[in-house]
Kinemage of the C-alpha trace (Angstrom):
@kinemage 1
@onewidth
@group {chain A} dominant
@subgroup {mainchain}
@vectorlist {calphas} color= white
{ca met a 1} P 121.875 35.650 -8.720
{ca ser a 2} L 123.082 38.631 -10.879
{ca leu a 3} L 126.726 39.556 -10.321
{ca pro a 4} L 128.219 43.111 -10.122
{ca gly a 5} L 129.387 44.225 -13.498
{ca his a 6} L 127.240 41.665 -15.334
{ca thr a 7} L 124.063 42.514 -17.242
{ca ser a 8} L 121.401 40.206 -18.613
{ca thr a 9} L 122.318 39.278 -22.278
{ca asp a 10} L 119.467 39.624 -24.665
{ca ala a 11} L 118.893 36.480 -26.627
{ca thr a 12} L 119.202 38.246 -29.942
{ca ser a 13} L 122.139 40.493 -29.121
{ca ser a 14} L 124.692 37.664 -29.919
{ca thr a 15} L 123.177 36.674 -33.220
{ca thr a 16} L 124.474 37.548 -36.572
{ca gly a 17} L 121.129 38.017 -38.215
{ca ser a 18} L 121.411 37.726 -42.024
{ca ala a 19} L 125.097 38.426 -42.203
{ca gln a 20} L 127.013 36.416 -44.683
{ca phe a 21} L 130.617 35.322 -45.342
{ca ser a 22} L 132.410 37.007 -48.263
{ca phe a 23} L 131.812 33.808 -50.269
{ca gly a 24} L 128.059 34.142 -50.036
{ca val a 25} L 127.217 31.536 -47.205
{ca thr a 26} L 125.157 32.655 -44.116
{ca ile a 27} L 127.262 33.173 -41.035
{ca pro a 28} L 126.327 30.581 -38.266
{ca asp a 29} L 124.252 32.000 -35.548
{ca leu a 30} L 126.280 31.628 -32.324
{ca tyr a 31} L 125.421 32.514 -28.694
{ca leu a 32} L 128.548 34.094 -27.119
{ca pro a 33} L 127.747 35.709 -23.776
{ca asp a 34} L 130.371 37.607 -21.750
{ca val a 35} L 132.472 35.292 -19.329
{ca thr a 36} L 134.509 36.967 -16.602
{ca thr a 37} L 138.035 35.358 -15.978
{ca arg a 38} L 139.886 36.191 -12.873
{ca phe a 39} L 143.382 35.052 -11.424
{ca lys a 40} L 142.909 33.008 -8.314
{ca arg a 41} L 146.276 31.656 -7.172
{ca his a 42} L 149.804 30.746 -8.477
{ca phe a 43} L 150.949 27.060 -8.043
{ca gly a 44} L 154.498 27.878 -9.165
{ca gly a 45} L 156.708 27.800 -12.203
{ca gly a 46} L 160.097 28.085 -13.913
{ca arg a 47} L 161.947 30.126 -16.387
{ca trp a 48} L 159.367 29.753 -19.277
{ca leu a 49} L 156.075 28.462 -17.856
{ca asp a 50} L 153.810 29.119 -14.763
{ca leu a 51} L 150.998 27.036 -13.536
{ca ile a 52} L 148.075 29.099 -12.198
{ca glu a 53} L 144.536 28.698 -11.205
{ca ile a 54} L 141.876 31.000 -12.474
{ca glu a 55} L 138.146 31.211 -11.874
{ca tyr a 56} L 135.545 32.080 -14.502
{ca thr a 57} L 131.994 33.077 -14.197
{ca his a 58} L 129.484 32.026 -16.879
{ca pro a 59} L 125.750 32.144 -17.390
{ca val a 60} L 123.986 28.927 -16.292
{ca thr a 61} L 121.365 29.384 -18.801
{ca ala a 62} L 123.638 29.576 -21.897
{ca thr a 63} L 122.734 26.283 -23.419
{ca asp a 64} L 118.962 26.594 -22.894
{ca ala a 65} L 119.037 30.232 -24.047
{ca phe a 66} L 120.694 29.171 -27.259
{ca ala a 67} L 118.149 26.480 -27.936
{ca ser a 68} L 115.107 28.703 -27.257
{ca arg a 69} L 115.985 32.218 -28.286
{ca val a 70} L 112.895 34.211 -29.037
{ca gly a 71} L 114.210 37.720 -28.048
{ca ser a 72} L 113.650 37.556 -24.267
{ca ala a 73} L 116.280 38.304 -21.753
{ca val a 74} L 118.488 35.407 -20.686
{ca ala a 75} L 121.620 34.729 -18.632
{ca thr a 76} L 120.331 36.080 -15.305
{ca glu a 77} L 121.853 33.041 -13.364
{ca tyr a 78} L 125.650 32.678 -13.133
{ca arg a 79} L 128.037 29.950 -11.893
{ca thr a 80} L 131.679 30.290 -11.019
{ca arg a 81} L 134.195 27.475 -11.720
{ca asp a 82} L 137.985 26.915 -11.157
{ca tyr a 83} L 140.408 26.023 -13.914
{ca glu a 84} L 144.105 25.246 -14.032
{ca val a 85} L 146.065 27.032 -16.707
{ca cys a 86} L 149.600 26.695 -18.097
{ca tyr a 87} L 150.776 30.244 -18.510
{ca arg a 88} L 153.776 31.216 -20.676
{ca cys a 89} L 155.836 33.786 -18.668
{ca his a 90} L 158.143 34.864 -21.544
{ca asn a 91} L 158.604 38.573 -21.434
{ca lys a 92} L 156.102 39.018 -18.557
{ca ser a 93} L 155.434 38.014 -14.969
{ca ile a 94} L 152.368 37.461 -12.796
{ca gln a 95} L 151.943 40.527 -10.738
{ca gly a 96} L 148.901 41.471 -8.632
{ca pro a 97} L 145.531 39.851 -8.363
{ca glu a 98} L 144.700 40.028 -12.101
{ca val a 99} L 145.994 38.180 -15.118
{ca pro a 100} L 144.481 39.520 -18.333
{ca leu a 101} L 144.156 36.209 -19.939
{ca ala a 102} L 141.522 37.348 -22.387
{ca glu a 103} L 143.749 40.159 -23.624
{ca glu a 104} L 146.985 38.167 -23.721
{ca gln a 105} L 149.614 39.348 -26.192
{ca val a 106} L 150.754 37.116 -28.980
{ca glu a 107} L 153.786 35.274 -27.854
{ca ala a 108} L 154.941 33.260 -30.844
{ca ser a 109} L 155.018 33.034 -34.578
{ca asp a 110} L 154.479 29.796 -36.566
{ca ile a 111} L 156.011 30.146 -40.095
{ca ile a 112} L 154.662 28.690 -43.254
{ca ala a 113} L 157.591 29.334 -45.483
{ca met a 114} L 157.231 28.253 -49.187
{ca val a 115} L 160.193 27.910 -51.315
{ca thr a 116} L 159.477 28.858 -55.029
{ca his a 117} L 161.862 28.144 -57.891
{ca pro a 118} L 161.286 28.133 -61.731
{ca asp a 119} L 162.822 24.574 -61.991
{ca gln a 120} L 160.703 22.890 -59.384
{ca ser a 121} L 157.225 22.758 -57.751
{ca pro a 122} L 156.718 24.710 -54.562
{ca his a 123} L 158.309 23.131 -51.427
{ca ile a 124} L 157.439 23.958 -47.811
{ca val a 125} L 160.208 24.476 -45.210
{ca leu a 126} L 159.943 22.349 -42.149
{ca val a 127} L 162.068 21.519 -39.061
{ca val a 128} L 162.745 18.346 -37.113
{ca gln a 129} L 163.610 18.602 -33.464
{ca phe a 130} L 163.514 16.686 -30.314
{ca arg a 131} L 160.809 17.713 -27.846
{ca pro a 132} L 161.537 16.627 -24.282
{ca ala a 133} L 157.949 16.877 -23.155
{ca thr a 134} L 157.028 14.062 -25.589
{ca gly a 135} L 160.236 12.195 -25.626
{ca gln a 136} L 160.037 12.231 -29.473
{ca tyr a 137} L 161.307 14.094 -32.498
{ca thr a 138} L 158.706 16.160 -34.132
{ca ile a 139} L 158.156 17.391 -37.666
{ca glu a 140} L 156.852 21.023 -37.477
{ca trp a 141} L 156.815 24.386 -38.889
{ca pro a 142} L 159.710 26.689 -37.974
{ca ser a 143} L 158.555 28.800 -35.103
{ca gly a 144} L 159.644 30.877 -32.131
{ca leu a 145} L 158.947 33.249 -29.404
{ca ile a 146} L 158.440 37.017 -30.122
{ca asp a 147} L 161.060 39.201 -28.340
{ca gln a 148} L 160.049 42.421 -26.538
{ca lys a 149} L 159.305 45.249 -28.891
{ca glu a 150} L 159.488 42.993 -31.892
{ca gly a 151} L 156.668 42.674 -34.483
{ca val a 152} L 155.178 39.348 -35.405
{ca gly a 153} L 156.343 39.467 -38.916
{ca glu a 154} L 159.877 40.630 -37.911
{ca ala a 155} L 159.984 37.737 -35.394
{ca ala a 156} L 159.089 35.208 -38.031
{ca leu a 157} L 161.819 36.276 -40.497
{ca arg a 158} L 164.365 36.262 -37.638
{ca glu a 159} L 163.331 32.787 -36.477
{ca leu a 160} L 163.237 31.518 -40.018
{ca lys a 161} L 166.827 32.677 -40.680
{ca glu a 162} L 168.080 31.444 -37.340
{ca glu a 163} L 166.484 28.049 -37.446
{ca thr a 164} L 166.702 27.132 -41.141
{ca gly a 165} L 169.025 29.657 -42.890
{ca tyr a 166} L 166.259 30.789 -45.321
{ca val a 167} L 165.471 34.389 -45.949
{ca gly a 168} L 162.168 35.506 -47.248
{ca gln a 169} L 159.330 38.026 -47.394
{ca val a 170} L 156.169 38.020 -45.282
{ca val a 171} L 153.109 37.452 -47.472
{ca ser a 172} L 150.433 37.448 -44.630
{ca ile a 173} L 149.930 37.367 -40.932
{ca ser a 174} L 147.026 35.597 -39.307
{ca pro a 175} L 144.882 37.064 -36.382
{ca pro a 176} L 146.080 35.825 -32.977
{ca met a 177} L 145.253 32.104 -32.500
{ca thr a 178} L 145.288 29.690 -29.648
{ca asn a 179} L 147.653 26.584 -29.438
{ca glu a 180} L 146.330 24.377 -26.589
{ca pro a 181} L 143.249 26.300 -25.372
{ca gly a 182} L 142.255 23.340 -23.014
{ca met a 183} L 145.409 23.711 -20.935
{ca ser a 184} L 147.289 26.928 -21.870
{ca ser a 185} L 146.761 30.628 -22.517
{ca ser a 186} L 149.395 30.667 -25.240
{ca arg a 187} L 148.605 32.601 -28.454
{ca cys a 188} L 150.508 32.685 -31.753
{ca cys a 189} L 150.137 34.046 -35.270
{ca ile a 190} L 150.639 32.127 -38.418
{ca val a 191} L 152.940 33.862 -40.760
{ca glu a 192} L 153.173 33.002 -44.399
{ca val a 193} L 156.572 33.725 -45.895
{ca asp a 194} L 157.648 33.589 -49.589
{ca val a 195} L 161.174 32.254 -50.037
{ca asp a 196} L 162.812 32.897 -53.394
{ca gly a 197} L 164.819 29.733 -54.137
{ca thr a 198} L 166.849 31.497 -56.852
{ca leu a 199} L 168.663 33.842 -54.297
{ca pro a 200} L 172.192 32.826 -53.584
{ca glu a 201} L 171.609 33.021 -49.661
{ca asn a 202} L 168.758 30.507 -50.171
{ca gln a 203} L 171.091 28.028 -51.958
{ca lys a 204} L 173.879 28.022 -49.481
{ca leu a 205} L 172.061 28.105 -46.154
{ca gln a 206} L 173.739 29.458 -43.035
{ca ser a 207} L 171.552 28.908 -39.914
{ca gln a 208} L 172.298 30.529 -36.612
{ca arg a 209} L 171.153 27.865 -34.148
{ca glu a 210} L 171.362 28.218 -30.371
{ca glu a 211} L 173.098 25.662 -28.100
{ca asp a 212} L 169.796 23.993 -27.000
{ca glu a 213} L 168.751 23.568 -30.638
{ca trp a 214} L 171.337 20.662 -31.090
{ca ser a 215} L 168.708 18.430 -32.730
{ca leu a 216} L 167.221 21.034 -35.136
{ca gln a 217} L 167.278 19.811 -38.725
{ca thr a 218} L 165.722 21.579 -41.732
{ca ile a 219} L 163.913 19.613 -44.471
{ca thr a 220} L 161.724 20.639 -47.444
{ca leu a 221} L 158.777 18.646 -48.786
{ca pro a 222} L 156.728 19.254 -51.971
{ca leu a 223} L 153.488 21.132 -51.239
{ca asp a 224} L 151.481 18.924 -53.711
{ca asn a 225} L 152.282 15.769 -51.665
{ca leu a 226} L 152.713 17.221 -48.330
{ca leu a 227} L 150.303 14.884 -46.376
{ca glu a 228} L 151.754 11.773 -47.995
{ca gly a 229} L 155.316 13.053 -47.352
{ca leu a 230} L 154.582 13.671 -43.663
{ca leu a 231} L 152.930 10.258 -43.151
{ca glu a 232} L 155.490 8.229 -44.958
{ca leu a 233} L 158.414 10.077 -43.309
{ca ser a 234} L 156.976 9.593 -39.743
{ca lys a 235} L 156.353 5.956 -40.493
{ca his a 236} L 159.776 5.440 -41.732
{ca tyr a 237} L 161.317 6.738 -38.481
{ca gln a 238} L 158.604 5.456 -36.052
{ca pro a 239} L 158.371 5.380 -33.143
{ca lys a 240} L 160.973 8.243 -32.701
{ca leu a 241} L 159.324 10.726 -35.182
{ca thr a 242} L 155.891 12.300 -35.030
{ca val a 243} L 154.001 15.050 -36.775
{ca asp a 244} L 153.013 18.310 -35.125
{ca ala a 245} L 149.035 18.416 -35.170
{ca arg a 246} L 148.889 21.993 -36.609
{ca leu a 247} L 151.151 20.919 -39.555
{ca tyr a 248} L 149.115 17.702 -40.111
{ca asn a 249} L 145.835 19.744 -40.098
{ca tyr a 250} L 147.259 22.113 -42.717
{ca ala a 251} L 148.454 19.279 -44.889
{ca ala a 252} L 145.153 17.397 -44.541
{ca gly a 253} L 143.236 20.537 -45.458
{ca leu a 254} L 145.240 20.819 -48.603
{ca ala a 255} L 144.596 17.206 -49.557
{ca ala a 256} L 140.839 17.613 -48.863
{ca gly a 257} L 140.748 20.730 -51.157
{ca arg a 258} L 142.417 18.681 -53.912
{ca arg a 259} L 139.963 15.845 -53.477
{ca ser a 260} L 136.969 18.392 -53.682
{ca ile a 261} L 138.403 19.825 -56.855
{ca arg a 262} L 138.721 16.434 -58.489
{ca arg a 263} L 135.043 15.513 -57.599
{ca ser a 264} L 133.647 18.780 -59.004
């Protein structure tokens, strides 16, 4: 069946053709048909999180169409499925029959803060804090929710100062990214911040932690040995201490890049 508001997707309309990345490699050919997502019901929630059920409608023929694209029309059959979603209700509430999940605003900033000083190699600023949901302490980037009418970069600098005491300048802000797309609608931006280690305020740190941040501790690790440092630190304090997956992936990527350079 064809659903109202849906049109058949031409098999070639989602392709990239001969488009290339800026580094000269051909962009992979992906099939990305439109998928309609609708709010279905609200199970309940608290101050920070809601649990909702959504329904989404997708083309049944998506996989077959991708395997056999020859320019003919596809995606004329659709299927509707239900899905449970953890929805962050910070600065917003569920109202009416629709929740614009696909157009969700960015809710948080994760901060990659690099301390540079002429007398030492670059160090990355990290925090350790207790996470009740896992029952463990976690090594992670400084991060925090974005307040209403606050920009992503502005929030990053505020959170960095509040959590660690460091002050810095925003170098770059990533596009919106998902955190746990298998269970949550939450989106964040990764903000790179340059911290000048020669500044007096970055030598005598004065954080502004809130009452519920009783466990928050600031550490720095050398960028060149970040992966080794994370693994050895968590091993030293196991089983109480673990590493956040996003931070681990960042460190593993740096290590993989160094190995690739050595092999070339």
